[in-house]
VOBA-1610 file (N, C-alpha, C; in pm, whole numbers, padded with zeros to 5 digits, always signed):
BEGIN
Met+10730+15434+12117Met+10674+15315+12158Met+10723+15191+12041Ala+10755+15087+12069Ala+10785+14982+11987Ala+10651+14935+11912Thr+10676+14860+11801Thr+10565+14820+11710Thr+10593+14678+11696Thr+10491+14592+11706Thr+10502+14444+11664Thr+10440+14440+11515Ile+10511+14376+11438Ile+10475+14363+11292Ile+10461+14229+11265Val+10319+14194+11211Val+10308+14073+11148Val+10312+14079+11008Gly+10432+14048+10952Gly+10476+14072+10817Gly+10391+14008+10704Pro+10406+14046+10581Pro+10307+14000+10495Pro+10303+13837+10444Thr+10400+13757+10486Thr+10414+13623+10487Thr+10387+13543+10595Ile+10347+13619+10698Ile+10304+13557+10824Ile+10156+13530+10849Thr+10126+13407+10905Thr+10002+13369+10941Thr+09990+13340+11094Val+09908+13409+11167Val+09905+13390+11316Val+09770+13308+11338Asp+09755+13210+11391Asp+09636+13128+11429Asp+09635+13112+11585Gly+09524+13175+11651Gly+09520+13165+11798Gly+09521+13304+11855Ser+09541+13298+12000Ser+09515+13430+12069Ser+09651+13530+12043Phe+09634+13645+12037Phe+09767+13748+12000Phe+09733+13861+12108Lys+09823+13886+12203Lys+09800+13988+12303Lys+09958+14063+12301Ser+09924+14205+12313Ser+10044+14301+12293Ser+10006+14417+12376Glu+10112+14489+12440Glu+10114+14608+12501Glu+10182+14702+12417Glu+10195+14676+12301Glu+10250+14786+12210Glu+10167+14797+12095Asp+10212+14886+12002Asp+10134+14914+11876Asp+10158+14783+11803Val+10057+14730+11717Val+10069+14617+11629Val+10011+14657+11476Ser+10114+14614+11389Ser+10087+14642+11242Ser+10052+14514+11175Val+09945+14481+11129Val+09916+14345+11059Val+09934+14376+10908Gln+10030+14313+10846Gln+10032+14311+10702Gln+10030+14177+10640Gly+10019+14072+10721Gly+09991+13931+10690Gly+09857+13893+10718Lys+09832+13780+10815Lys+09694+13718+10851Lys+09675+13697+10987Val+09590+13723+11059Val+09569+13685+11193Val+09426+13631+11212Arg+09417+13505+11245Arg+09280+13436+11293Arg+09294+13406+11438Gly+09176+13433+11506Gly+09158+13385+11654Gly+09120+13516+11726Ser+09205+13577+11810Ser+09168+13709+11873Ser+09293+13777+11887Ile+09273+13924+11890Ile+09404+13998+11904Ile+09334+14115+12022Glu+09441+14130+12116Glu+09420+14221+12229Glu+09537+14300+12237Thr+09525+14435+12223Thr+09631+14519+12260Thr+09586+14648+12336Thr+09675+14700+12428Thr+09635+14819+12491Thr+09677+14947+12433Ala+09741+14912+12315Ala+09805+15016+12226Ala+09717+15030+12093Asp+09785+15085+11986Asp+09713+15095+11851Asp+09732+14985+11759Leu+09626+14946+11685Leu+09634+14851+11579Leu+09631+14902+11436Ile+09707+14870+11349Ile+09694+14912+11216Ile+09691+14775+11126Val+09581+14782+11045Val+09546+14674+10948Val+09612+14737+10814Glu+09747+14701+10771Glu+09781+14754+10653Glu+09708+14700+10528Glu+09714+14774+10428Glu+09662+14716+10293Glu+09729+14584+10260Gly+09647+14495+10233Gly+09678+14348+10221Gly+09662+14264+10352Gly+09649+14323+10461Gly+09641+14264+10599Gly+09511+14210+10604Thr+09504+14106+10680Thr+09365+14043+10689Thr+09346+14005+10831Ile+09238+14037+10914Ile+09216+13993+11042Ile+09072+13918+11047Glu+09086+13782+11090Glu+08954+13710+11096Glu+08959+13683+11244Ala+08919+13769+11323Ala+08941+13750+11460Ala+08847+13857+11539Glu+08832+13838+11675Glu+08767+13914+11761Glu+08887+14010+11815Val+08865+14147+11812Val+08980+14256+11828Val+08932+14343+11932Ser+09028+14370+12027Ser+09030+14450+12138Ser+09153+14545+12157Thr+09118+14677+12120Thr+09238+14762+12114Thr+09206+14903+12168Arg+09312+14993+12156Arg+09295+15133+12194Arg+09236+15202+12083Ser+09301+15214+11972Ser+09252+15261+11844Ser+09280+15156+11731Ile+09194+15173+11626Ile+09258+15078+11528Ile+09217+15177+11383Asp+09329+15162+11281Asp+09304+15199+11152Asp+09306+15096+11058Val+09209+15089+10980Val+09186+14972+10869Val+09204+15011+10754His+09314+14961+10677His+09354+14982+10534His+09317+14859+10461Gly+09325+14736+10537Gly+09317+14606+10483Gly+09167+14556+10524Thr+09147+14423+10565Thr+09027+14363+10582Thr+09016+14304+10712Ile+08902+14316+10784Ile+08869+14263+10910Ile+08728+14198+10902Ile+08743+14059+10928Ile+08612+13988+10954Ile+08594+13958+11107Gly+08516+14012+11179Gly+08503+13981+11326Gly+08459+14129+11384Asn+08429+14099+11525Asn+08382+14217+11611Asn+08512+14285+11655Val+08495+14419+11671Val+08602+14531+11716Val+08559+14606+11837Thr+08638+14606+11944Thr+08588+14675+12044Thr+08734+14776+12060Ala+08703+14911+12036Ala+08803+15013+12059Ala+08772+15105+12171Ser+08874+15125+12252Ser+08854+15221+12373Ser+08852+15366+12331Asp+08920+15390+12204Asp+08925+15532+12171Asp+08885+15572+12033Arg+08934+15503+11912Arg+08901+15535+11799Arg+08885+15407+11702Phe+08790+15402+11612Phe+08769+15311+11507Phe+08770+15381+11358Gln+08869+15347+11282Gln+08868+15428+11149Gln+08896+15321+11032Ile+08810+15336+10939Ile+08819+15269+10812Ile+08882+15369+10694His+08981+15342+10635His+09047+15420+10536His+08983+15374+10407Pro+09009+15460+10289Pro+08974+15417+10165Pro+09047+15283+10123Gly+08969+15184+10064Gly+09010+15042+10042Gly+09000+14958+10156Gly+08979+15004+10292Gly+08970+14912+10388Gly+08831+14854+10394Ser+08811+14732+10467Ser+08667+14697+10469Ser+08662+14609+10622Val+08544+14627+10687Val+08510+14562+10789Val+08382+14474+10783Ser+08360+14365+10822Ser+08256+14283+10843Ser+08229+14235+10980Gly+08155+14318+11068Gly+08137+14269+11212Gly+08103+14384+11292Asp+08060+14356+11424Asp+08014+14466+11498Asp+08114+14567+11569Val+08097+14677+11570Val+08205+14766+11619Val+08148+14854+11756Arg+08225+14854+11859Arg+08212+14920+11966Arg+08324+15023+11987Ala+08295+15149+11991Ala+08391+15261+12000Ala+08324+15402+12022Pro+08395+15475+12095Pro+08342+15608+12125Pro+08346+15712+12011Arg+08452+15686+11922Arg+08465+15753+11796Arg+08494+15671+11693Val+08406+15680+11580Val+08398+15612+11451Val+08408+15683+11335Val+08519+15654+11246Val+08536+15721+11123Val+08532+15631+11003Leu+08433+15663+10911Leu+08457+15585+10782Leu+08465+15680+10673Glu+08581+15674+10615Glu+08632+15758+10497Glu+08550+15708+10380Asp+08547+15786+10277Asp+08493+15767+10152Asp+08582+15652+10076Gly+08520+15535+10026Gly+08599+15439+09977Gly+08609+15324+10064Gly+08595+15344+10198Gly+08590+15238+10300Gly+08471+15161+10304Lys+08468+15044+10319Lys+08328+14959+10332Lys+08317+14886+10467Tyr+08185+14879+10512Tyr+08158+14846+10642Tyr+08009+14772+10641Lys+08015+14648+10696Lys+07889+14589+10721Lys+07875+14528+10858Gly+07774+14574+10949Gly+07756+14533+11066Gly+07676+14627+11165His+07686+14630+11275His+07622+14720+11379His+07729+14808+11449Ile+07719+14933+11465Ile+07785+15027+11534Ile+07722+15066+11659Glu+07797+15052+11790Glu+07771+15099+11931Glu+07855+15213+11957Met+07816+15331+11943Met+07920+15443+11987Met+07889+15472+12139Thr+07985+15434+12222Thr+07969+15447+12373Thr+08099+15479+12420Asn+08101+15537+12534Asn+08237+15545+12594Asn+08250+15409+12685Ile+08375+15330+12644Ile+08395+15224+12719Ile+08462+15223+12840
//
């Protein structure tokens, strides 16, 4: 499957929709919706409402996240916002502030 890459020098303001995997190395503000997977790379920042299949956070998210499969924060990653996902993983060294609702979506 193809991957959309938001490079480290790119800033996206507004709604972002994709049917393929998305890798955020830069900054996205507004909303992100993908039916595939989302990776927030180290140094990547999302200030948005997020809807995805699964998400791996190595960077920063400020906003609410809905994942239909899995939500995971890796060491060095941080999330501030509410999360809805059936599977949630917070690794040692990851930071989280908000509410978690673990439900089958």
